[in-house]
C-alpha positions as CSV (number, residue, x, y, z in Angstrom):
1,M,0.0,0.0,0.0
2,D,1.3,3.5,-1.0
3,A,0.1,6.0,1.6
4,A,1.3,9.0,-0.4
5,F,-1.4,11.0,-2.3
6,S,-1.0,12.0,-5.9
7,A,-0.9,15.6,-7.1
8,E,-4.5,15.3,-8.3
9,Q,-5.7,14.1,-4.9
10,G,-3.9,16.9,-3.2
11,E,-5.5,19.4,-5.5
12,I,-9.0,18.0,-4.6
13,R,-8.2,18.5,-1.0
14,R,-6.8,22.0,-1.4
15,T,-9.6,23.3,-3.6
16,L,-12.3,21.9,-1.4
17,R,-10.8,23.4,1.7
18,E,-10.6,26.8,0.1
19,V,-14.3,26.7,-1.0
20,I,-15.5,25.4,2.4
21,T,-13.4,27.8,4.4
22,K,-14.9,30.8,2.5
23,R,-18.5,29.7,2.4
24,C,-19.2,27.3,5.3
25,G,-18.4,28.8,8.7
26,P,-20.4,27.9,11.9
27,D,-22.9,30.7,11.3
28,E,-23.4,29.6,7.7
29,V,-23.9,26.0,8.7
30,R,-26.6,26.9,11.2
31,A,-28.3,29.1,8.6
32,A,-28.2,26.4,6.0
33,V,-29.7,23.6,8.1
34,R,-32.7,25.9,8.9
35,T,-33.6,26.3,5.2
36,P,-36.4,24.1,3.8
37,A,-33.8,22.0,1.9
38,G,-31.6,21.5,5.0
39,H,-28.5,22.6,3.1
40,D,-27.1,25.5,1.1
41,S,-28.3,25.0,-2.4
42,A,-25.9,27.6,-3.8
43,L,-22.9,25.8,-2.2
44,W,-24.1,22.4,-3.6
45,S,-24.4,23.9,-7.0
46,A,-20.9,25.3,-6.8
47,L,-19.5,22.0,-5.6
48,A,-21.2,20.3,-8.5
49,E,-20.5,22.7,-11.3
50,Q,-16.9,23.8,-10.3
51,L,-15.6,20.7,-8.7
52,G,-17.8,17.8,-10.0
53,L,-18.1,16.5,-6.5
54,P,-21.4,14.5,-6.9
55,G,-19.9,12.6,-9.9
56,L,-16.4,12.2,-8.4
57,A,-16.7,8.4,-8.1
58,L,-19.0,7.9,-11.1
59,P,-17.6,6.6,-14.5
60,D,-17.0,9.3,-17.1
61,T,-19.4,7.3,-19.3
62,Y,-22.3,8.8,-17.2
63,G,-20.8,12.3,-16.8
64,G,-18.7,11.5,-13.8
65,V,-15.0,12.2,-13.1
66,G,-14.0,8.5,-12.9
67,C,-12.2,8.7,-9.6
68,T,-12.2,6.1,-6.8
69,T,-13.4,5.9,-3.2
70,A,-10.1,7.4,-2.0
71,E,-10.9,10.7,-3.8
72,L,-14.4,10.7,-2.5
73,A,-13.1,10.1,1.1
74,L,-10.7,13.0,0.8
75,G,-13.4,15.3,-0.4
76,S,-15.7,14.1,2.5
77,E,-12.9,14.7,5.0
78,E,-12.8,18.4,4.0
79,L,-16.6,18.6,4.2
80,G,-16.4,17.0,7.6
81,R,-14.0,19.7,8.9
82,A,-16.8,22.3,8.6
83,L,-19.7,19.9,9.1
84,A,-20.9,21.2,5.7
85,P,-24.6,20.1,5.2
86,T,-24.7,18.8,1.7
87,P,-26.6,15.9,-0.1
88,L,-23.3,14.2,-1.0
89,L,-23.7,11.2,1.4
90,A,-27.3,10.5,0.5
91,T,-26.8,11.1,-3.3
92,A,-23.3,10.1,-4.3
93,V,-22.5,7.6,-1.7
94,L,-25.7,5.7,-0.9
95,A,-28.0,6.0,-3.9
96,A,-25.8,6.5,-7.0
97,P,-23.7,3.4,-6.5
98,L,-26.8,1.2,-6.3
99,I,-28.2,2.7,-9.5
100,L,-24.8,2.0,-11.1
101,A,-24.6,-1.5,-9.8
102,L,-28.2,-2.7,-10.3
103,G,-29.9,-0.4,-12.7
104,T,-30.6,-1.2,-16.3
105,E,-28.7,0.7,-19.0
106,E,-31.7,2.9,-19.6
107,Q,-32.0,3.8,-15.9
108,R,-28.2,4.5,-15.6
109,A,-28.3,6.7,-18.7
110,A,-31.3,8.7,-17.5
111,L,-30.3,9.2,-13.9
112,L,-26.5,9.1,-13.4
113,P,-25.6,12.1,-15.6
114,R,-28.2,14.2,-13.8
115,I,-26.7,13.1,-10.5
116,A,-23.2,13.8,-11.6
117,A,-24.2,17.3,-12.7
118,G,-25.8,18.1,-9.4
119,E,-29.2,18.5,-11.0
120,L,-30.8,15.5,-9.2
121,T,-30.4,14.5,-5.6
122,A,-31.3,11.1,-4.3
123,A,-31.7,9.2,-1.1
124,L,-31.8,5.6,0.1
125,A,-34.9,4.6,2.1
126,V,-34.9,1.4,4.0
127,P,-37.8,0.2,6.3
128,G,-38.0,1.3,9.9
129,T,-34.7,2.3,11.5
130,G,-32.6,-0.4,10.1
131,L,-30.1,1.5,7.9
132,A,-27.0,0.0,9.6
133,T,-28.4,-3.5,9.2
134,A,-29.5,-3.0,5.6
135,L,-26.0,-1.9,4.7
136,G,-24.5,-4.9,6.5
137,L,-22.6,-2.8,9.0
138,A,-24.2,-3.9,12.2
139,G,-25.2,-7.4,11.3
140,D,-26.1,-9.8,8.5
141,N,-28.3,-8.0,6.0
142,R,-29.9,-11.2,4.5
143,G,-32.6,-11.3,7.2
144,D,-36.1,-10.0,7.1
145,W,-35.3,-6.3,7.8
146,A,-37.3,-5.3,4.8
147,G,-40.6,-6.6,6.2
148,G,-40.3,-10.4,5.8
149,G,-43.9,-10.6,4.6
150,R,-45.3,-9.5,7.9
151,A,-46.9,-6.2,8.9
152,G,-44.4,-3.4,9.0
153,G,-41.5,-2.6,6.7
154,V,-42.2,-1.8,3.1
155,Q,-44.1,-4.2,1.0
156,A,-44.2,-4.2,-2.8
157,R,-46.8,-5.9,-5.1
158,H,-47.0,-6.2,-8.8
159,Q,-50.5,-5.5,-10.1
160,D,-51.7,-4.8,-13.7
161,G,-48.1,-4.4,-14.8
162,V,-47.3,-1.7,-12.2
163,W,-45.3,-2.0,-9.0
164,R,-46.8,-0.4,-5.9
165,L,-45.2,0.2,-2.5
166,Y,-46.8,0.3,0.9
167,G,-45.0,1.0,4.2
168,Q,-42.8,3.4,6.0
169,A,-39.1,4.4,6.4
170,E,-38.0,6.3,9.5
171,Q,-34.4,7.4,9.0
172,V,-34.0,8.6,5.4
173,V,-30.9,10.8,5.2
174,D,-31.9,13.9,3.2
175,G,-35.2,12.1,2.3
176,H,-37.4,15.2,2.6
177,S,-35.7,17.1,-0.2
178,A,-34.3,14.4,-2.5
179,G,-35.7,14.3,-6.1
180,L,-35.4,10.5,-6.2
181,L,-35.8,7.8,-3.6
182,V,-34.2,4.4,-3.9
183,V,-36.6,2.3,-1.7
184,A,-35.8,-1.2,-0.4
185,A,-39.0,-3.3,-0.3
186,H,-40.0,-6.9,0.5
187,V,-41.6,-8.9,-2.3
188,G,-42.8,-12.5,-2.8
189,G,-44.6,-13.1,0.5
190,F,-43.3,-16.2,2.4
191,A,-42.9,-18.5,-0.6
192,R,-40.5,-16.5,-2.6
193,S,-39.3,-13.9,-0.1
194,R,-36.7,-11.5,-1.3
195,T,-35.8,-7.8,-1.1
196,L,-35.7,-5.6,-4.2
197,L,-35.0,-1.9,-4.8
198,F,-37.4,0.5,-6.4
199,L,-37.2,4.1,-7.7
200,V,-39.8,6.6,-6.5
201,R,-39.8,10.1,-8.1
202,E,-40.5,13.3,-6.3
203,G,-44.2,14.2,-6.2
204,A,-45.4,10.5,-6.5
205,A,-49.0,10.2,-5.5
206,G,-49.5,8.6,-2.1
207,M,-46.0,9.5,-0.8
208,V,-45.7,11.7,2.3
209,R,-42.3,13.0,3.4
210,T,-41.8,14.6,6.8
211,R,-38.5,16.2,8.0
212,Q,-37.6,14.9,11.4
213,T,-36.1,16.7,14.3
214,A,-32.7,14.9,14.5
215,L,-30.0,15.1,17.2
216,D,-27.5,16.2,14.5
217,E,-29.2,19.0,12.6
218,T,-26.4,19.0,10.1
219,R,-27.4,15.5,8.9
220,T,-31.1,15.9,8.0
221,Q,-33.4,12.9,8.2
222,A,-37.0,12.3,7.1
223,R,-39.8,9.9,7.6
224,V,-41.2,8.6,4.3
225,E,-44.7,7.1,4.2
226,L,-45.7,5.2,1.2
227,R,-49.4,4.4,0.5
228,D,-49.8,2.4,-2.7
229,V,-47.1,4.5,-4.4
230,E,-46.3,3.7,-8.0
231,A,-42.7,2.7,-8.3
232,E,-40.2,1.6,-10.9
233,L,-38.1,-1.6,-10.2
234,L,-34.4,-0.9,-10.2
235,G,-32.9,-3.4,-12.6
236,T,-34.7,-6.5,-13.7
237,D,-36.5,-9.0,-11.5
238,R,-35.1,-12.2,-13.2
239,A,-36.4,-14.3,-10.3
240,A,-40.0,-13.5,-11.3
241,E,-39.1,-15.0,-14.7
242,G,-37.7,-18.1,-13.2
243,G,-34.1,-17.0,-13.4
244,E,-31.5,-15.9,-10.9
245,G,-32.6,-12.9,-8.9
246,I,-30.8,-9.7,-8.2
247,D,-28.5,-10.0,-5.2
248,V,-29.7,-6.9,-3.4
249,P,-28.1,-7.7,0.0
250,D,-24.7,-8.1,-1.5
251,A,-25.0,-4.8,-3.4
252,L,-26.2,-3.0,-0.2
253,A,-23.3,-4.5,1.7
254,A,-20.8,-3.2,-0.9
255,V,-22.4,0.2,-0.7
256,G,-22.3,0.0,3.1
257,D,-18.6,-0.4,3.1
258,I,-18.1,2.6,0.9
259,A,-20.5,4.6,3.0
260,A,-18.7,3.6,6.2
261,T,-15.4,4.6,4.7
262,V,-16.7,8.0,3.5
263,V,-18.4,8.7,6.9
264,A,-15.2,7.7,8.7
265,A,-13.3,10.2,6.6
266,E,-15.9,12.9,7.5
267,L,-15.5,12.1,11.2
268,V,-11.7,12.3,10.9
269,G,-12.0,15.8,9.3
270,A,-14.4,16.9,12.0
271,A,-12.2,15.5,14.8
272,D,-9.1,17.1,13.4
273,Q,-10.8,20.5,13.1
274,V,-12.3,20.4,16.6
275,L,-8.8,19.4,18.0
276,E,-7.2,22.2,16.1
277,R,-9.7,24.8,17.5
278,T,-9.3,23.4,21.1
279,V,-5.5,23.7,20.8
280,D,-5.8,27.3,19.7
281,H,-8.2,28.0,22.6
282,V,-6.0,26.6,25.4
283,Q,-3.0,28.6,24.0
284,Q,-5.0,31.8,24.5
285,R,-7.0,31.2,27.6
286,E,-5.1,32.1,30.8
287,Q,-5.5,30.8,34.3
288,F,-3.3,31.7,37.3
289,G,-1.3,34.0,35.0
290,R,-0.4,31.5,32.3
291,A,-2.1,29.8,29.3
292,I,-3.9,26.6,30.3
293,G,-2.3,24.9,27.4
294,S,1.0,25.0,29.3
295,F,-0.4,22.7,32.1
296,Q,0.9,19.2,31.8
297,A,-2.5,17.6,32.4
298,V,-4.0,19.6,29.5
299,K,-1.0,18.6,27.2
300,H,-1.5,14.9,28.0
301,R,-5.2,15.0,27.3
302,L,-4.8,16.7,23.9
303,A,-1.9,14.4,23.1
304,D,-4.1,11.4,23.6
305,V,-6.8,13.0,21.3
306,Y,-4.1,13.6,18.7
307,V,-3.0,10.0,18.7
308,Q,-6.6,8.8,18.4
309,V,-7.3,11.2,15.5
310,Q,-4.2,10.0,13.6
311,A,-5.2,6.4,14.2
312,A,-8.7,7.1,12.9
313,R,-7.2,8.9,9.8
314,S,-4.9,5.9,9.1
315,A,-7.9,3.5,9.4
316,A,-10.1,5.7,7.0
317,Y,-7.3,5.9,4.4
318,Y,-6.7,2.2,4.5
319,A,-10.4,1.5,4.2
320,A,-10.5,3.8,1.1
321,W,-7.5,2.1,-0.4
322,A,-9.0,-1.3,0.3
323,A,-12.3,-0.4,-1.3
324,G,-10.5,0.8,-4.4
325,A,-8.4,-2.4,-4.4
326,E,-11.5,-4.6,-4.2
327,A,-13.1,-2.6,-7.1
328,A,-10.0,-3.1,-9.2
329,G,-9.9,-6.8,-8.4
330,F,-6.8,-7.0,-6.2
331,G,-5.9,-6.3,-2.6
332,G,-6.1,-9.8,-1.1
333,Q,-8.5,-11.5,1.2
334,G,-9.1,-9.4,4.4
335,A,-8.2,-6.2,2.6
336,E,-11.6,-6.1,0.9
337,R,-13.9,-4.3,3.3
338,A,-12.5,-2.3,6.2
339,G,-15.1,0.4,6.3
340,G,-16.9,-0.8,9.4
341,L,-13.7,-0.8,11.5
342,A,-12.7,2.6,10.2
343,L,-16.1,4.0,11.0
344,A,-15.9,2.7,14.6
345,Q,-12.5,4.3,15.0
346,G,-13.7,7.6,13.6
347,L,-16.8,7.6,15.8
348,D,-14.6,7.1,18.9
349,A,-12.1,9.8,17.8
350,L,-14.7,12.5,17.2
351,R,-16.6,11.7,20.4
352,T,-13.4,12.0,22.4
353,A,-12.2,15.1,20.6
354,A,-15.6,16.8,21.0
355,S,-15.9,15.8,24.7
356,E,-12.5,17.3,25.4
357,A,-13.3,20.4,23.5
358,V,-16.5,21.0,25.5
359,Q,-14.6,20.6,28.8
360,L,-11.4,22.5,27.9
361,H,-13.4,25.5,26.6
362,G,-14.7,25.9,30.1
363,G,-18.1,27.4,30.9
364,I,-18.7,28.6,27.3
365,G,-18.1,25.1,26.0
366,F,-21.1,23.8,27.9
367,T,-23.6,26.1,26.2
368,W,-25.6,24.7,23.3
369,E,-24.7,27.7,21.2
370,H,-21.0,26.8,21.1
371,E,-19.8,25.1,17.9
372,A,-18.2,22.2,19.9
373,H,-21.7,20.8,20.4
374,L,-22.2,20.6,16.6
375,Y,-19.3,18.2,16.5
376,F,-20.4,16.3,19.5
377,K,-23.9,15.8,18.0
378,R,-22.4,14.7,14.7
379,A,-20.6,11.8,16.5
380,A,-23.7,10.9,18.5
381,G,-26.0,11.2,15.4
382,D,-23.8,9.1,13.1
383,E,-23.5,6.4,15.8
384,L,-27.3,6.2,16.0
385,L,-27.5,6.0,12.2
386,F,-24.6,3.6,11.4
387,G,-23.6,2.0,14.7
388,P,-23.3,1.5,17.6
389,V,-19.5,1.1,17.8
390,H,-19.5,-2.2,19.5
391,R,-21.7,-3.7,16.9
392,L,-19.6,-2.4,14.1
393,R,-16.6,-4.1,15.6
394,A,-18.5,-7.3,16.4
395,R,-19.7,-7.5,12.8
396,A,-16.1,-7.0,11.5
397,A,-14.9,-9.7,13.8
398,E,-17.7,-12.0,12.7
399,R,-16.8,-11.5,9.0
400,A,-13.2,-12.2,9.8
401,G,-14.0,-15.4,11.6
402,L,-12.2,-14.4,14.8
403,F,-14.8,-16.1,17.0
404,A,-15.7,-19.0,14.9
405,D,-16.9,-22.0,16.8
406,H,-14.4,-24.8,17.1
407,E,-15.2,-28.5,16.7
408,P,-15.5,-30.1,20.1
409,P,-12.7,-32.7,20.8
410,A,-13.6,-36.4,20.3
411,E,-14.7,-38.3,23.3
412,G,-11.7,-39.5,25.3
413,A,-9.3,-37.3,23.4
414,A,-6.8,-35.2,25.3
415,P,-7.7,-31.5,25.3
416,A,-5.6,-29.1,23.3
417,A,-2.9,-27.2,25.1
418,S,-4.9,-24.0,25.0
419,E,-7.9,-25.9,26.5
420,A,-6.0,-27.9,29.1
421,P,-6.9,-27.0,32.7
422,A,-4.5,-24.7,34.4
423,A,-2.0,-26.2,36.8
424,P,-2.6,-25.5,40.5
425,A,-0.6,-22.7,42.0
426,G,2.8,-23.9,43.1
427,A,2.8,-27.0,40.8
428,G,6.3,-27.9,39.7
429,L,8.0,-25.8,42.3
430,G,9.3,-28.9,44.1
431,E,11.1,-30.1,41.0
432,A,12.7,-26.7,40.6
433,V,14.0,-26.5,44.1
């Protein structure tokens, strides 16, 4: 693995930082999230037209730039530094890759160029509150999270040549303003149970979208209610024709790894920024006639945060490289999907950095109006969406087979050395004397 970035990747980082620094300060962020769209539409247009950010990881065949997950992660790291509210995660990370992977050629040609140009925003809607499960981050996504044929979830039925959806999704990132929804729904009842993805356009009859009050207001969420909404199947349902069906869980898991990597990079950028501002503050704030940053206890606390942020950055960069390696067909077993672990590391880093910022800023740090709380809420909100941390790590361990069950020893066989009972205290001392 080559950890050095190319000149083009460095240019992406530098250009984005210049734009974000000028147009996305704390006051601008608070103003943007209170708009009906939940983000600054002018900033999004600039990011799309001048930098091609929505199409950064899309093939140039569909109007994209043709870069990899690494470039997308670098861009997201810069957005994370300012907690810039944009539809990038919902549109370019969650929805667009699914259209690219599963859509028909007609669907790709009609939708992806508009997404790459920033003209169309999209969102992924999964039933209930199971986004982390659907993406394969917090558990196996081949279960009945889409409804399983029972009440609840989102059900799809094919009638008179038209697909119709009925159900509800609770945590749809940017779902209230997206022009296109990619909806996961259960089809086939009990006999041929499976999950498929459907496209629902803005303004579809029977769809009600309500913006939710989220803990992290910079990551807008919506509740989407579907009442016999006409939808278009994403791809082709070959299983209905007696062929092999679309492997939606595998596609969602692949997108989940990329999403975890991108969110991890966002968290690293946010943690780095909040650490930088905290260091500036402790160098200026004085107590007992000297800057509090000169106290050894404060130095130790910030040094620990720095180490944790750098570890999270390394994990995010490795996950981005591994995702690109898997897409290119090399990288080796075990280097394929590291997004979940990188996300867990990033969540821990930002939560620690934001907590220290709140405390070291003193009385002002404990007020809701202080920007440190925006970063603290981002860590807490992302963990509610994509975590929790212990489940992210448990899922990664499960996939790696770290805790696979071992075959019990045959009856009468001697136990293995690792399973043998420990010798009593003092055993063998007599022979040594």
